[in-house]
C-alpha positions in Angstrom: -12.3 19.6 7.4 -10.0 17.5 5.2 -11.5 18.5 1.8 -9.0 21.2 1.0 -6.1 18.8 1.6 -7.5 16.1 -0.6 -8.2 18.7 -3.3 -4.5 19.5 -3.2 -3.6 15.9 -3.8 -6.3 15.1 -6.3 -4.4 15.7 -9.5 -1.7 13.3 -8.6 -4.2 10.8 -7.2 -6.0 10.8 -10.6 -2.6 10.1 -12.4 -1.8 7.3 -10.0 -5.2 5.7 -10.4 -4.6 5.5 -14.2 -1.1 4.1 -13.5 -2.5 1.5 -11.1 -4.2 -0.3 -13.9 -0.8 -1.8 -14.8 0.7 -1.9 -11.2 -0.2 -0.8 -7.7 0.7 2.7 -6.7 1.7 4.4 -3.4 1.6 8.1 -2.7 3.4 9.5 0.3 1.3 12.2 1.9 2.4 15.0 4.2 1.6 14.0 7.8 1.6 17.6 9.0 -1.2 18.6 6.6 -3.5 16.1 8.2 -2.5 16.6 11.8 -3.1 20.4 11.5 -6.5 19.9 10.1 -7.6 17.0 12.3 -8.0 16.0 15.8 -4.5 14.6 16.2 -5.7 11.0 16.8 -3.3 8.8 14.9 -5.7 5.8 14.8 -8.3 7.8 12.9 -5.9 8.2 9.9 -6.1 4.6 8.8 -8.8 3.6 6.3 -9.8 1.6 3.2 -12.2 2.8 0.5 -13.5 0.5 -2.3 -14.7 2.3 -5.4 -17.0 0.0 -7.2 -19.0 0.9 -10.3 -18.5 4.7 -9.7 -19.6 4.5 -6.0 -18.2 3.8 -2.6 -18.6 0.1 -2.1 -17.9 -0.2 1.6 -18.8 1.5 4.9 -16.5 4.5 5.6 -18.7 6.5 8.0 -16.3 5.8 10.9 -13.5 7.8 9.2 -13.9 11.5 8.4 -10.6 11.3 6.4 -12.0 8.6 4.2 -15.4 10.2 3.8 -13.8 13.5 2.7 -11.6 11.8 0.2 -14.6 9.9 -1.3 -16.6 13.2 -1.4 -13.8 15.1 -3.2 -13.3 12.2 -5.7 -17.1 12.0 -6.4 -17.3 15.7 -6.9 -14.4 15.9 -9.4 -15.4 15.1 -13.0 -12.1 13.6 -13.9 -11.9 11.3 -10.9 -15.6 10.4 -11.2 -14.9 9.3 -14.8 -12.0 7.1 -13.7 -13.9 5.4 -11.0 -16.9 4.8 -13.2 -14.7 3.1 -15.8 -12.7 0.9 -13.4 -12.9 -0.4 -9.8 -10.3 0.7 -7.2 -9.3 0.2 -3.6 -7.5 3.0 -1.7 -6.1 2.6 1.7 -4.2 4.8 4.0 -1.7 3.4 6.6 -0.3 5.0 9.7 2.8 6.2 7.8 0.5 8.4 5.6 1.0 6.3 2.5 -2.0 6.2 0.2 -2.0 2.9 -1.6 -4.0 2.7 -4.8 -5.0 -0.7 -6.3 -6.9 -1.4 -9.5 -9.5 -4.1 -9.0 -10.6 -6.2 -12.0 -14.3 -6.0 -12.7 
């Protein structure tokens, strides 16, 4: 459902993940993209994903948006390499801002 949207943002997400090693990054997403593809429930758009040792380190099954982002990241060779080298936390707030933080191993 959201995979095509995340694939559109993936190149910039990869760049911001690399930049997040020196400082936290924020990506403003287009709210309309997600509202068209989803159910329109605002509460369902908020999530946090922890990428630890190349895998998702927390439970995200309650958020289809988070699950699809994780799936797209794990299927992409470039993103998979980045998350296997370093740990990250990604969170989306209700203003459709994706925050990317590098977590020390």
